[in-house]
C-alpha positions as CSV (number, residue, x, y, z in Angstrom):
1,M,195.4,110.3,112.2
2,K,198.4,109.6,110.0
3,F,199.5,112.4,107.8
4,V,201.5,112.0,104.6
5,K,203.2,114.4,102.2
6,I,200.7,115.7,99.6
7,D,201.2,118.9,97.6
8,P,198.7,121.7,98.5
9,P,196.7,123.4,95.8
10,G,199.1,126.3,95.5
11,T,202.0,124.0,94.8
12,F,200.0,122.3,92.0
13,C,199.4,125.8,90.5
14,T,203.1,126.7,90.7
15,Q,204.1,123.4,89.1
16,E,201.6,124.0,86.3
17,A,203.0,127.5,85.7
18,L,206.4,126.0,85.3
19,R,205.0,123.5,82.7
20,D,203.5,126.5,80.9
21,A,206.9,128.2,80.9
22,L,208.7,125.1,79.6
23,K,206.2,125.0,76.7
24,K,207.0,128.6,75.9
25,Y,210.8,128.5,76.2
26,G,211.8,124.9,75.5
27,G,215.1,123.3,76.3
28,Q,216.7,119.9,77.0
29,T,219.0,120.5,80.0
30,F,218.4,122.3,83.3
31,L,219.9,123.4,86.6
32,D,217.7,123.6,89.7
33,V,219.2,126.0,92.2
34,G,217.9,125.2,95.7
35,C,216.2,122.1,94.6
36,G,214.9,121.2,98.0
37,D,213.0,117.9,98.1
38,G,213.4,117.6,94.3
39,G,209.8,118.0,93.3
40,L,210.4,120.5,90.5
41,S,213.4,118.6,89.3
42,K,211.2,115.5,89.0
43,L,208.7,117.5,87.0
44,M,211.4,118.5,84.6
45,C,212.9,115.0,84.4
46,D,209.4,113.6,83.8
47,A,209.2,116.0,80.9
48,G,212.3,114.5,79.4
49,L,214.9,117.0,80.4
50,T,218.3,116.1,81.9
51,G,219.4,118.1,84.9
52,I,221.4,118.9,88.0
53,G,220.0,119.9,91.4
54,V,222.0,122.1,93.9
55,D,221.2,122.5,97.6
56,F,223.1,123.1,100.8
57,S,220.6,121.3,103.1
58,E,221.7,117.8,103.8
59,R,218.1,116.8,104.8
60,A,216.7,118.2,101.5
61,L,219.3,116.4,99.5
62,E,218.5,113.1,101.3
63,I,214.8,113.5,100.3
64,A,215.6,114.6,96.8
65,S,217.9,111.6,96.3
66,K,214.9,109.3,97.0
67,T,212.5,111.5,94.9
68,L,214.8,111.4,91.9
69,D,216.3,107.9,92.4
70,P,215.1,106.5,89.0
71,Y,216.6,109.4,87.1
72,I,219.8,109.4,89.1
73,R,220.4,105.7,88.5
74,K,220.0,106.1,84.7
75,G,222.2,109.3,84.6
76,Q,219.5,111.7,83.7
77,Y,219.9,113.7,86.9
78,R,222.5,114.3,89.6
79,L,222.6,116.2,92.9
80,Q,225.3,118.6,93.9
81,P,225.7,119.4,97.6
82,G,226.7,123.0,98.5
83,D,225.9,126.6,97.9
84,V,225.6,127.8,94.3
85,H,227.8,130.8,95.1
86,D,230.7,128.4,95.8
87,L,230.5,126.6,92.4
88,P,233.1,127.3,89.8
89,A,232.2,129.2,86.7
90,D,232.5,126.2,84.5
91,F,230.3,124.0,86.7
92,A,227.5,123.7,84.1
93,K,226.1,125.1,80.9
94,V,222.4,124.4,80.5
95,D,219.4,125.5,78.5
96,I,217.3,126.4,81.6
97,A,218.1,127.4,85.1
98,I,215.3,127.5,87.7
99,S,215.2,128.6,91.3
100,Y,212.0,128.5,93.3
101,M,211.6,130.1,96.6
102,V,215.3,130.7,97.2
103,M,216.2,134.3,96.2
104,E,214.1,135.8,99.0
105,H,216.6,134.1,101.4
106,V,219.7,135.7,99.7
107,E,221.0,139.1,100.8
108,D,222.3,140.0,97.3
109,D,219.5,139.0,95.0
110,L,221.1,140.7,92.0
111,G,224.4,138.8,92.5
112,F,222.4,135.6,93.0
113,T,220.6,136.1,89.6
114,R,223.9,136.9,87.9
115,K,225.5,133.8,89.4
116,I,222.7,131.6,88.1
117,T,222.8,133.2,84.7
118,Q,226.4,132.3,84.1
119,Y,225.4,128.6,84.0
120,V,222.9,129.1,81.2
121,K,223.8,129.0,77.5
122,P,223.4,132.1,75.4
123,G,219.8,132.2,74.3
124,G,218.8,130.0,77.3
125,T,216.3,130.9,80.0
126,V,216.4,131.8,83.7
127,I,213.2,131.2,85.7
128,I,213.0,132.5,89.3
129,A,210.0,132.2,91.6
130,V,209.7,134.2,94.8
131,P,207.0,135.1,97.4
132,G,204.9,137.9,95.9
133,R,203.4,141.1,97.3
134,R,205.4,143.2,99.8
135,D,202.1,144.0,101.5
136,L,201.6,140.4,102.5
137,W,204.7,140.1,104.7
138,C,203.6,137.8,107.6
139,F,204.6,135.5,110.5
140,E,205.4,132.7,108.1
141,D,208.1,134.8,106.4
142,E,209.8,135.2,109.8
143,T,209.9,131.4,110.4
144,V,211.5,130.4,107.1
145,G,214.4,132.9,106.7
146,H,212.8,135.3,104.2
147,L,214.5,138.6,103.8
148,R,211.9,140.2,101.5
149,R,208.8,139.6,99.4
150,Y,208.6,140.9,95.8
151,D,206.1,143.0,93.9
152,R,205.9,142.3,90.2
153,G,208.1,145.3,89.3
154,D,210.7,144.4,91.9
155,L,211.3,141.0,90.4
156,A,211.4,142.4,86.8
157,A,213.9,145.0,87.9
158,V,216.3,142.4,89.3
159,L,216.1,140.3,86.1
160,R,216.8,143.3,83.9
161,K,219.7,144.5,86.0
162,A,221.2,141.0,85.6
163,D,221.2,141.7,81.8
164,L,218.5,139.2,81.0
165,G,216.3,140.0,78.0
166,Q,212.7,139.5,77.1
167,V,211.8,139.7,80.8
168,S,208.4,138.6,81.8
169,V,206.9,138.2,85.3
170,W,203.8,136.1,86.0
171,S,201.5,136.2,89.0
172,V,201.1,132.5,89.9
173,G,198.2,130.8,91.6
174,V,195.7,133.6,91.5
175,P,193.1,133.4,93.0
176,T,193.7,130.0,94.6
177,I,196.8,130.9,96.7
178,N,195.3,134.3,97.6
179,M,192.2,132.7,99.0
180,L,194.2,130.2,101.0
181,F,196.8,132.7,102.2
182,N,195.4,133.6,105.6
183,I,194.4,130.1,106.4
184,S,198.0,129.0,105.6
185,V,199.5,131.6,107.9
186,R,197.2,130.4,110.7
187,M,198.3,126.8,110.2
188,V,201.9,127.8,110.5
189,A,201.2,129.9,113.7
190,R,199.5,126.8,115.3
191,S,202.3,124.4,114.3
192,A,205.8,123.6,115.7
193,E,207.1,126.1,113.1
194,T,206.8,128.8,115.8
195,A,209.9,127.5,117.4
196,K,211.9,128.5,114.3
197,V,211.5,132.2,115.0
198,G,214.6,132.1,117.2
199,L,216.8,130.2,114.8
200,S,219.4,131.8,112.6
201,Q,218.4,132.8,109.1
202,R,220.6,130.0,107.7
203,E,219.0,127.4,109.9
204,Q,215.5,128.6,108.9
205,T,216.5,128.5,105.3
206,E,217.8,124.9,105.4
207,T,214.4,123.6,106.5
208,S,212.1,126.0,104.6
209,G,211.3,123.6,101.8
210,I,210.8,120.4,103.8
211,R,208.3,121.4,106.5
212,D,205.6,119.0,107.8
213,I,202.7,121.2,108.7
214,P,199.3,119.4,109.1
215,W,196.7,120.5,106.5
216,K,199.3,122.7,104.8
217,T,202.1,120.4,103.6
218,V,201.0,117.1,105.0
219,F,197.4,115.6,104.9
220,P,195.5,112.4,105.5
221,S,196.2,110.0,102.6
222,W,192.6,110.1,101.5
223,V,193.1,113.8,100.5
224,R,194.8,112.6,97.4
225,I,191.3,112.0,96.0
226,I,190.8,115.8,96.1
227,L,194.3,117.1,95.6
228,N,195.6,115.8,92.3
229,R,196.4,117.3,88.9
230,A,193.2,116.1,87.3
231,T,190.8,117.5,89.9
232,L,192.6,120.8,90.2
233,Y,192.8,121.4,86.4
234,P,190.2,124.2,86.5
235,L,192.4,126.2,88.8
236,F,195.3,126.0,86.3
237,V,193.0,127.4,83.6
238,V,191.8,130.3,85.8
239,Q,195.4,131.2,86.9
240,R,196.4,131.8,83.3
241,L,193.9,134.7,83.2
242,F,195.9,136.5,86.0
243,Y,199.5,135.9,84.8
244,R,200.0,139.5,83.7
245,T,198.6,141.0,86.9
246,G,200.3,142.1,90.1
247,L,198.1,140.0,92.3
248,G,200.3,136.9,92.8
249,V,201.3,135.7,96.2
250,V,203.9,133.9,94.1
251,M,205.7,135.7,91.4
252,M,207.6,133.8,88.6
253,G,210.1,135.8,86.6
254,M,211.6,134.7,83.3
255,G,214.3,136.1,81.1
256,R,216.5,135.1,78.2
257,V,220.3,135.1,78.4
258,P,221.6,137.3,75.5
259,Q,223.4,135.6,72.7
260,N,226.5,137.7,73.4
261,I,226.9,136.7,77.0
262,S,230.4,135.2,77.6
263,G,229.4,133.1,80.6
264,S,232.0,134.6,82.9
265,D,231.2,136.8,85.9
């Protein structure tokens, strides 16, 4: 049976939460830190924003360049190879900086948040999503280079220490991702991902966003009939009821850059 890349229900929920955040905060330009295969950058470009994607994984950048090809060719998007920590202070000034499933790989999460913040205009927005719930640490975390999971208060504390204002943290994908969590972990344990336990944390991180796991990240093509934005819309409505809870297997934190931030760090 041939398997193809199709986003699982949890990814659809995460993407919809980002759409909700964009409606709330607005903006015309963005920076996607750890852009991976470019899925979220494409969502934002589809919404009319102009942006930059940064990643140090050559394989991820190769995939992202194909995903974003139409936007790259017309100058609406560009890819920047490398680690965000190595970029100069004047690299960019955008309305929104996003980073999804990256900060849990970084030893100094506060320094990481401050680094991202310096690329956002005063009054702009930082949006960071991470694996939620410390009590759900599992085998999958050990195969993808995670250093930690975050409870809702943990993520809020990092954003506030980075001097962001109007901090808000949403639990994303409840109850969909919660119900699928144990099944997902079993799928990973039965896949070739088990071989990654012995890799370095850097090597695990480089492939964490581009994994091909049957019935988790790749599916038979007919599954598109079931897994699409239209059929999953009821899940998006339900998840909004849980945004303010601490139940999320994914936590999405948001904060405003104060108007008096100089942009230097």
